[in-house]
C-alpha positions, 0 to 999 in steps of 0.5 A: 867798698868791701875792706881788702887785704894785700899782705902775704899774711893776708893770704894765709888768713884768707884760707884759714878764714873757715877755722876762725868762730863767731866767740873770738874776734875776726879783725883780722880776717877781711874779704880783698876787693875784686879790684885787686884779683889780678891772675898771671902767667910766669915762668917757674924757676927752671924757666921751662914750664908756666903757672898761673899765680895769683898777684894782689895789687893796692887800689889805685887811684882810678875811677871807681869799679861797681863792687866799690859802690858797695856797702856805707850805707846811710842811717836814717833815722825814722822821726815820725815814728820815734816822736809817735813812739816817745809819746808813749813811752814812760816819762822821762823816755827818748826813743830814736829809731833809726833805720840803715839803708841797705836798699841804696846799695847799688843793685838796690838791695841789702845782698849786695855785700854778701854777693860780693863777699862769696863771690870774691873768696870763690874766685881768690880760692881759684886764684890760689889753685896750682893749676891753670884756670878753667875756660869757663865759671858757672856760678850757681845759687837757689835764692828767692830773689833778692841775692840771685839780682845782687849776684846777677849784678856782680857777675856782669861787673867782673874785672874783665882780666880774667882768663875766664868767662862766667855766667850764673844759673840762679834757681828760683820758687815761682812765688817769687815776684814778677819783678825780681825774676824779670830783673835777674834775666835782665841782668843777664842771668840764666833763670830756672823758676821751680815750684815753692817745695819744703827743704827736705824736698829734692825739688826745693830751689836750694837743692836743684842749685846744687844738683845743677851744679854738681850736674855741670862738674860731672859733665866736664868730668874732671878736665877743669875746662867748664867748672861750677861754683855752688855758692850755697848762700845759707851755709857759706860761711863768707855770708856771716862774716861779710857782715860781721867785717863790713855792715858792723863796723860801719854802723858803730862808725856812723853811731859815733859820728851821730854822737851815739855811745849805746845800742839798745836793740839791733833788729832784723830778720833772718833768711840765711842767718847771715845779718843778725849772726854776722852784725849780731856778734859784730854788735854785741863785742862793742855794745854788750848789753844791746839786745839783737832781736829776730824779726820774723814774718808769719809763718816762719818758725823762727820765733817759735825756735828763738823763744820757745826752743821749738821750730813749729808754727800752727800756719805749717801745719798741712792743713791750713799751708797755701804756700808750701813753705812759709804761709806769708807776702812777705819775700826774703826772711821767715823760713820752715827750719833753722838754716846752719848759720842761723844755728851758730847764732842760737846754739851761741845765744847771739839772739835775746828775743824774737818778734813775729810780724802778721802780713796785714801789720807788716802791711799796714807798717809799709804804708806808714813808712810810705806816708809819714818818711817817703820810703817805698819798701818792701815786706821784710821791711816792714816786718823789721820796723814793726819788730824794731818798733815793738822792741824799743817800746818793751825797752823803754818800759823796763826803764822806769827812770826814761833815758834816750832809748835807740834801736836799728833795723835795716830797709832791705829794698824797695817797694817797686820789686813787690808790684804784682804782690804786696803792692797789689790791691787784687793780689792781697785782697782776692789772693791773700784776703788781707785788708789793702791800705787805704787813706786814713779814716776818720774812725782811726788815725795812721798814728791810732792804727801804728799804735795798735799794731805796736800794742799788739800781742 
């Protein structure tokens, strides 16, 4: 459950949170819980007029609500992969590769935290207004899938005490998996599907979402009866600050409870950049020597931007690109641009390096995770684990005297949301021209394949 503020100081800090920069400690900037949202009419001092005021209430010992289940996800050691890495590391070295199971949030995705943080902040802004609340609020967002699932889930579970009705308009690209689209619709959202385009195009899903929100507000004509809120996850500071205030501290507390005092690497991909900037900045404060590493799928420009200073990749040329954005089957991470949030981390040298992972290696690692750890994952998790394993070995080889190396990454969602693409043999071989994983052959064992992937350039 996200932290909660119940003091007058809390209100002030909530309003001022966008003025706090990454170089400063944000401990005091915490997003209140949805459980605390209350709108109530009160008489003014002259007793004639009424105004809407916002009240915060402390969580009481009542039955849990949906938003209480978000966060506090478990850590898991990938024991077989850790042992395999240790076997090829320098002598006297032990490698621990840990994953944080963000797929165990209630909607099955790492985006639950961010969705709750952005929604809570938006609702509090409405509650702090001196004007009567609107009759209807439509939240609008452009997303490649997971954020849409999280927003749909939470909006459908908003407190019944809200004095307005709510709805959600989700704009997504057509190359998103059918499973994600169906899930969003089943959750009650209005879904608008558009063709994949560059962010420079007015038809890019984010730009379409922004325009639709503006159209709803223009139609309202300033009456405030039906308003639209464009959540804008790619630029919304509540995105990375949610991770700073929840995911980062959780990782520290979990490591401490396991007796682990040092974290050597935190490896994660970037779509909006919220996770790597929010968690990375918090972990850098706690573990000054931790390496924050970007895991990037093929076709994305972000790895080159981190490592070479140029946001360009060969696959993005007009002659070879297949998807008009990022040429990969991986959804949710990788980008053809540096987002406003990610630029914060780059400008402040928060991210130490980046690892680019091919689609084939992503698929092979996901297959290995299924057979060796029982984890059925999506493409972003495969990218994360390949990059984490490469980072762990790189750190180990820089320490000839050995020691314990601990690196951590995240599992973002389940493979059952990628059955029509990543886990479809017809799609992988017919549409992508890749090799669909098969049982280990006599020529190459599963372990030899993984070591080949990890040792590849």
